[in-house]
N, C-alpha and C positions, 0 to 999 in steps of 0.2 A: 230702361231695362240694360239698354247696352253699355251703359256708364257702370251701372253697376257688376255686369259681368265681366268689365275691363278690369274695375276694379278688384274683385275676387279672382284674377288670372295674375295680377299685380302682388295679391298677396301670396297667392301659391306660390310664384315665381319665386318670392322671397323667402316663403317659408323653405321651399326646398333650397335655395342657395343658402340658406342658413344652417339645414341641415349636412349639406356638401363640405358646409367650410367644418362645421363642427368633425365630422367624419373624417377630412382631410388633417386636422388638428391629430384626431387621436391615431390616425396612420402615422403621422411624422414623429410624434413622440412615442408610438410603439417600439416603431425603427429605433428611435434612439436610444430607448430604453434595452432593446434586445441587444445591441452592438456593446452598450455599457456591462449587460449583462454575461454575455459570450470573455467580453475578456478580462471581467472582474474576477467571476469564477471559476475561467482556464488558470488565475494565476493561485488561486485557492488549490485547484484540483494538483497544481504539479507544483505545490511548495513542498519542501522537503521536511519543513517544519511539523506536517502535519502527518504522524506514523499509527493513527488508528482512526477507523468509522467514526467514533462517539466526536472525535477534534474535528475531524472536516466536516463533520454534520452542525457543531456549534457555531464554527466559524461560517459557515451558509447560513445559517438559520438567524445571523448576526446579520448577513447583509441583506434577506431578506427583507428584516424588520426597517432597517433603513430605507431599502427600497419603494416600499411600502406606505412609510412616512413621508418621502419625498411625490411619492403620487397625488396622497391626498393633500398636500400641500400647493395642489397646482391649481390654477386659477381656470378649474374648466367644473364642468356639470354634473354632478352625481354617475349619472352615465356613462361620461366617459371615463371617469375614475375607475368605474367598475369595471370598463373593459380593460382599460389598460392594467389593473391589479389582476384579472383574470390572466390576461395576456403573461404577465411577469413571472405570477404564481406557478405558472405551466413549465416555463422556462426556467426557473430556480430549480424545480422540482428534479428536471431533466439530467442538469448540471450537478445538484446535489448526490444524485446516486452514482455517477461519474466521480465525482471529489471521493467519497466514500471509499469506493472499489479500490482508488491508487491509492490512499490514505494508507486502507490494510494491507495492500498487497509492496506499500514499502516498512510497513511495520512488521511482516514478515521476512523481507529479505533482510531488514535490520537483526532481527531473532537469527537468522541464520547466519548472518558474519559473526555476529559474539558468539554463538554454538560453535562455528569454526575454530575460532579463535581459540576457546575454551579447552576443546578435542586437541587441538594444535599443541597448546601447553601441556598436556597430559602428555603426548606424544614424544615430547622433548627430554621431559620428564624420564621415560625410558632409556635415554640416551646413556646415562652413566649405571644402567642396572645390567643384571645379569639372567640368563633365562631361569626360573626357577625359584626367581626372588619372589617372597609373596606380597612386594607392592607391586609386583606386574597386574596381578589378580584385582588389586585395590583400581588401578587407574584404568584395568578393561572394564571394570562395575561405573566407573564415573565416565566413561565414554559411550558407555552402552544406555544409561541413564539421558546423557544429553541426547542421545540420539531419538529416542524414545519420546524424549519430550518434543522434539522436532516433530516426529510423528503424530502424535497427540493433538500438537498445536498446530500441523498443517503449513509448516514450514523446511519439511524434510527435502523438498525439492531444492531449495537455496544451499544445504549442506553441500561440501565438496564432494565431487561423485564416491571416492576412496572412502569418506565417512558415512555413505548411505547407509551400507550395510556391516554386519557384525564382521562379515567375512574380509572383506576392505580395511577394516580397521585391525581385526588381527592380523592379516597382512603385513601392514605397515609396521604394526610392532613386532614380528616377525624378522623383518627385514633389519629395522635398528636393531634389535639386539645381536643380530646375526653381523650386522656392522660394527657394533662393540666388538665383537669377538676378533675379529679381523683385524682390529686396530690395537689390539690388546699385545704388544711385545711381549709379554710376560707369560703369556698363557700355555699349559702344558698340553703335552697330546690328548691326557687323561681328560683335562679339563674339557679338550675339543670334542672331544666323543662324548663326554656329558652332556654338555652344551648341545649338538647335535638332538641326542635323544630327547632334552628337555624341548627344543625349536621343531622336533617331530609329533611329540604330543600335541603343540601349541596350535598345530596346523589341523592334525586329528581333530581337537574340540571344537574348532572353528568349523 
């Protein structure tokens, strides 16, 4: 009986050591995977090439597929792999949300940058126009459209401050028209009076 009891103790101890060894293998591999996931997905999160949430999600999904395939190829038991897959899936899901949000914000910023360039180009066209010119109203309509697009699509906050309201762009247009009048050496007094009247109406409309 003593020998049988001793044998059972040896068997139990060996089993416990085996379980501890497997648990240590999982913990060590999980720590390694977590480090790799954090590094690799942070790179995706901060990569300027991704400017939409869907692009970032696609990149993360590809990474997830590869990571889980690597786990499945390990020389471990099914239970060990199951634990590693679950841990990796959780970590990847967390980083995926961050990557998608940052990519989305980069896209908004890029859209704002493009809208700023479009509005600036329209304002530059005004430099050679006079108050009352029909093209001024056309340019104002274009600028209004760009601003509305920005508001509707969530990137109005990335517009230049003076472009974020109709008053701001109208003031900018009026200043440019006034500068054009002042720079015109051939302008007459009557023309100045007419231009002042036109600019006055522009401010009132704004």
